Phi, psi and omega in degrees: 000148174301156184302318182300319180291322179295317179293320179297320179296320179294320178297321183290341178295342179285358178093193186265015181303126182090349182243007180294318177295320176305309181296317182297315181297314183291318180298316181299312181295315180295318179298321180297312182292316180294320181293314179298314180297318181292317179295317179299315181296320179296320179293315181293323177293320176295322177296319179291321180297319183262023183303318180296318181294316182292324179282330184096003181176183175284335178208146178237124176251128183237135172237137179254136179080327186233160174264162175294144179291164179301321179297316180295318180295319177297319180299318180292317183297329180290342186247340183201168173279129190242131173242131183256132179225131177244136182231140175200172177255143183211170177255132178245147177209154174284173182270351179291150178296130180080011179296139182286158177258140182229133176287130182232159171267099182281124184233114181256121186240157177263186185282354177267350182288136351270149178290326178229150181079192183211146174272131178254126183248155173228123356292165184303140180184179181265136183297315181300319179292323181292330182266354186292159179271126178229129180054038176080005181240127179285147175273161179215148175244126189231159174294142181300330179297327182293322178300318180291322182287327178270349182058051177236162180245167174301137180094346179276168185261146177229138182267128172232113183060234181266004188237145175259137179240143176268127179285106186268329184200165177261134180276108181266330179214126178243107191299327185257019183298324183293340183291342178282139183298313177201160180233150180250356182194176179290157181283137175233100188262130181225171175287141183297333180291341181274348186298316180300332183288344180286341183076008181272345181275096182232159175304127181090355178296140181278082180248131178255112181262117181255140174237102182271134185245139170246119187282151169271184181295137175091347181263134179241159180297321181296318180295315182292323178299317179294317179296320179298315182292330178282321185280319182232070185293337183255013186290330181080028179297143164255105191258131174225143173242190188293342177286346179237034186300319180219072186299324179297318179293318179300315178295322179298316180296318179299315181293317179296320178298316179299315181298311182292328177294319177295324174298319177297319176301317181295319176299321178291325177295313176298320176297325178298320175298319176297323177299312179300317179295319181295318179295317179298315180297319180296316181292327176297324177288342180257016184303314180297319179297314181296317180297319179297316179299320180292322179294332179275004174103006180290124178288162180300326180298320180295318178302314180298315183295320182299310186278332173292324176299316178299317181297317181292323178296313180291325176297321178299320178297313179297321180294317180298317178297316178298320179293323177297316179295314180295319180294332179271000182294317182304313178299323181293312180296319179297321179293330181284312185271342179058227179252033179302324181281353182104352177206164180254149179295149175273101185287146180167179176261122182252107188297320188300310178299325181290318178296317179300314180296321180296317179296319176301317180297315180297313181296321179295314180299316182290313185301313185276355176264344187296318185299304179295329180291314180292330175297313179295329181291322190265341183285140181291156182299319181299320179295323179293323178294330178273002189298326182292330181268309178234098183307133181291136177272224178101160179215165180300149174283187183298319179297319179295317178296321178296316178298321179297317178294320181296309183290325174296320176295321177297319179297314179294317180297320179295321178298322181285314185295322185275355181279149177287330175243095188291328179293317177296320178296324177298314178297324178297316180297315178299317179296321180295316178297317178299320179295317178300315179294320182297314181290330175294316177295323178298319178296317177299319179296318179299317180294320180293317180294316181296331179290330184263350180289149176296147183284126178294156179284328182288129184301320182298314179294322181295318179293319180297317181293320180294323181293342179289332185235010179293161175300132181078012181297142180277018185304314181299315181295318181294314180298317180297312183293310180295318181298312179295318180299314179293325177299317179298314181298316180294318181298318180292320181295326180279000000 
């Protein structure tokens, strides 16, 4: 093995003393980024897998205020299996005197509904039978919340418009509920044939008529969309296929992913400060060793290689632990939320989020370790021996500063390139750099002010004040760490 690797291996035999904070910071940041990316990918893949169920068909055609003409419906039936669903909002009330009125999402379905998926009722039963007309009264399937709000039981009557409906069953699962942009009330599902009897279908009524299509072999959404626009150019269809099954949910997941990823970046940034502090503290404990090696003729490059090798080995350990935690996040999150969103996540190992998190971890470890490493590399041996009495100063040389700029630029560029909203990520990077500079200036200001303040008479206060600006004081690290940590907490809370 090369000399640097042999020396690094011997140093690592001493255990993780001084590097526990390093590992914790890196593991936390990598786990956050890997976990958010993996959960987001699992959710989006599940959304894509269940697109037909969530949309209610291979394609959804919507008309507002009006129904499709007989010619249009015949044209559709000749090309696909068609299910008609009408949706509107209405007021429901019980028949008891003084019963409250509740806004409901009235949903009128035909006997083909749903084309994909299944409606789950409680108690178990058949949807067609639950909506059927018995003794002149139409049946209805309603959300359980509506029963509590109206204070009615199964089998009792509820008034919608001019018609009374018998509550036949409780709607426990509605497969296409997620396809609606938003809802203002619980679902009240009835047979489509009963809708005209309510008296709610009037000119100008806000009724959304959906025509869900199930394709046969050989028919694609793109072909049918083109034929529709050519045959009925003035129809006013609002056309959606399975790629747009739940656009609001997809956008929500993208935005949530971006927010949580930026939180993960911030955690990694705070962790990076911890990495830098841990490396500096570790190297301070190795001052005598480094000075001895230099006196024995070890060049600065060898010192840099030995300790950078140790950092990369330990960083690899932290990254692997973080990736394991992040990779196991989708099953855990899926078990917690179940099918609350209307679909289940597609569980699996998603390489891209894991690779991205690993690269972030490597760049963070290198970027925040360069300053203390290049300082130890360039400081003379005599200065290192005096370090316990008068801490050696120094800063990276031109090569060190160039390397710091390169790796810092790569870290910032990766954050921007991998974000779903690159402009927002750009502003985040600018804000992060500004925050680092601001807290650095704040630390300098605290040290300058404490140096000029009159010395207190009490020894404890005098020592505390002196320690703020003494050589090697941790003021800068403390201000940076506390400032960034509190900034993250406040930003998330707001």
